[in-house]
N, C-alpha and C positions, 0 to 999 in steps of 0.2 A: 462396622467401619471397613473391614477387609474388602467388602464389595466395592467401595469407592476406588480403591487402588486397582482392583481387578477391572473396573470400567476403564481405567487408563490403559491397562494392558490390552483390553478389547479394542479401544480406539486406535492404538498404535498398530495392532495387527490388521484391523480393518482398513486403515488408510494406506499402509505399506503393502498389504497383500502378501506378506511373507513373515513367518514367525522368526526366521533368522534375522531379518532386517529390523523387525520390531524389538527383538531382544537386544540388538546392538544399540538402538536408539534409547532404550530404557535402561541400559547398562546393567543387564541381568543375563543369566544363562538361558539358552533355549529350553532346556528341560524345566527350569523353574517357571518360565513363561507358559509353557504347555500345561503344566500342572495348575497354574493360576486360572487359565482359561477353562480347563476342564471343571474346576471347582465352581467357576461362575456359571457354566452351563448346567451343572448339577443343581446349583442354587435356584436357577431360573426354571429348570425342568425342560429346557429346549436346547437343541444343537444350534450354535451360532455360526459355525463355519463348516464348509465342505473342504476337506483337506486333500491335497494331491501332491505329487512330486514337484509341481510347478508353483505351489504356494497355497494360499487359502482364499476362499471366496465366501462372502456372506450368504447364509441361508435366508429364507424369507423372515424368520424370526430375528436373525441378525440385522437385517435391514430395518425392521421395526424398532429394534433397540438403538440403532445408530444415532438417529436424531435426538432421541431422548437422552442418550448417554452424553452427547455433546452438551446439552443444556444442563444436565446434572454436573458435569465437569466445570462448566462456567460458573454455576451457582456455588459449588464447593470452593473453587479458586477465589471467588469474590469474598466468601466468608473468611478464608485464610488471609487474603490481602488485608481485610479490615482488622483482623487480629494482629497481623504483622505491623500494622500502623500504630498499635498501642503497646506491644510487648515484643521482646526480642526472640521469644521461643518459637513463634509460629512462622510458617513460610507460605508463600503463595506464588502464583504465576499470572502474569498479565501478558496476553497474546495480542500483539499490535500489528495491524496492516498499515502500510504507508505508501502513498503515491510517490512517484519519482521526484517531483518538485519539493514536496515536504521533506523527503529523505535527504536531499542535498542541502536545503536551506535551513531547516529547523531541527531535525531529529538529533544531531549530535548534542545540541544544548539540552533538549528534552531528556534524553537518555542519561546524560551526565548528571543532571539535577535529580532525577528520580532514583538513580542508583546511589547517590549520596544521601538522600533523605530516607530511603527505605532499603537499607543494605541487605535485608533478607528476602527482598522481592526479586523473583526470577522474571526477567524481561525477554520475551521472544518476539523478534521482529521479522515480518515478511514484507517484501517490497514488491510492488506491482501496480498496475492500473486498476481503476475501480471495476471495470467489467470482469476482471479476474477475482478480485478480493472481496467485493461486496457479496457475491454468492457465498463465499466462505464465511463471511460474517453472518449471513442469514442462517447458515447451517450450524453456527456456533463454534467453528474452527478457530476463529479469532474473536476477541472481545470488542474491538473497535477498529475502524478504518479511518485514516487521516488522509484526505485527498479530495477529489472532486465529489460533490454531492449529487444525488440522483435528481433527475429532472422533475419539475413540478407536475409533469404529465404522467410520470411513472406511477405504477400502483404502489401504495405504501406497503412496506415490509413489516410483518408482525414482530412485536417485541423490540423494535429498533427506534431510536430517536436521533436527532441531528443537532449540532451546534454550528451554525454558519460562522465562518471567520472572515473571509474576504472574497471578492470577485476577482478572479485571476485573468488578467489581460495577457494576450499572446502577441508577440511582435516578431517581425522579420529583423534579423540581426546580421551585422557585418563586423569586421575588425574596426577598431577606432580609427586607424590610419587608412582605411579603405576609401577611395575617392567617393564612393556613394554616401559615406557617412557625412560628408560636407554638404550634401544636397538638402535644401529645405524640404523638397518632396522628390521621391524617387518614382519615376514611371515604371509600370509593370514591365514594359518592353525591355527596360535596362536590366531586369533580373533574369530574363530568359537565357541570355548567353553565358551566364555564370555557372560555375560548379556549385552544387548544393550538397549538403549533408543533412539527412533527415533521421530523427529519432524513430526507430521502427515501431515503438509502442505508442507513439502519439498519432493515432489514426485520425483524430479530429483535426490536427494541424495539417495532415496530408490532404484531407478532404477540403479544407478551406483554401489551401494553396491551389489545388486543382480548380476550384470554383473561381478563384481570383484570375488565374490565367485564362480560363474559358470565358469569363465575363469581359476581359480585355481583348479577346480575340487573338491571344498570343499563345503560341505553342509552348508547352511546359518545357523546362530544361531537360536536356538529354543526359547531361553528366551529373549523376546523382549517386551518393554513397548512402546506404541505409545501415544504421548501427544501433545497437541497444546501449552503447556506452556514451554517457554524457561527457566524460573527460575527453574521449576521442573526438566527439563532435566539436567541443570547444577548442581543442587544439587545431583542428582543421580550419576553423573560422579565424582564429587568432593568427596562425602562422602560415596557412596555405591558401588564403584568399577565398575560402568557401563562404557561402551564405547558409543560414538556417532559420528556423522558427523556434522561439523559446518563450516560455512563460516569464513574465516580468521579474519575479523574485530571483530568477537565475542570473539576472543582469546586475544584481547587487554587487558593489565593488569587492565585498569580502569573498565572493564566489567567482566572479567573472570580470576581472580587470582587463582592459584592452578591448572591450566590446562596445558596440554602439547600436541602439535600436534605430531602424530606418523608418522614416515617415513615408508609408506607401499607401496611397489612396486605394480603397477597396479591400484592405486587409486590416480589419479591426474586429476582434471577437473575444469573448471571454466566457468563463464558466465559474459558477459559484463553488467554493471549496470550504471545507471544514471537517468536523468530526462526526462520523456516524458510529453509534455505539449501541450495545445491547443494554436494555433497561436493567438487567441484573447487576451491572457494575456502576450504575449512575451515582450511587451514594458512597462508593469506596473512596477513601482519601487519596490513594495514588492516582486514580482517574481524575479526581477533582484538581489535584495539583498539576497533572499533565495538561488539562484544559487551561489552567491559569498560566502556565509557562508558555503555551502556544499563543494565547491571546497577547501576552507581553511581547513575544518575539515578532508577531505580526505587526504590532504597533511600532516597534523599533525599526522595522523595515519600511514603515510608512504606508502600509497596505490596508490598515483598518478602514473599512467603508469604501475601499477603492473599487472603481468600476460601476458604482451605482449612479 
């Protein structure tokens, strides 16, 4: 069993590239971490790291072990999670990746419910878009990703499965008291002279906006703010007269009062969203509860089946 914990030490050192940083993350001393890694190397009969004053780099043997170690960690955590669901003495970790829309609209409720029902369960959440987090899911760094699903034309990923939840429609948005909000339809030309704020991570929205302006023969807006902050974008729209593009769930009154979706011909697109998860956690009770909570939240937002 000691080797399981040493695999965690190995993964931390491999991902951070520094024994000092890995020791801090693991809440242990650097000498203790160094000893643990040496014992793992002795057990395996192979050097896993090349050490230098700048940090550590994986050897060829270390690279071979890396993907296997992640899968072993996922399986081990899955076993602990299941034990945690039936008795108080065991602990486990559930590593979750979350897209920006799900993070804002649904995750506070999900995390609150899970932490209440499974008090010994450690929850680690990474936020980001699918292009960043789905590869981490494939590598086993996270157990599931909640956000946009992969395209039907993409090559299936081994050991992963999906639960579709809803088709996410994206809209151009203004403040509720903006003159454009009173228009039954807003011509594209009326949008070009306005200030825009764009979410820097939403490359699909940026592409669709460019296509919309090009198809209408209208030059795109010159005054544009790009930000990673959803709260800043919403504030600029509500209070400073900016326009933006947002997924429909972010227009829910609980999140974004004072905003209005505009009816703009030529701008209507959507992506399917849901849960992508590793098969190794599919039967664990916390994962099943997470899926149940998300399904209920999607229905309460009126999104179930939306976009089809």
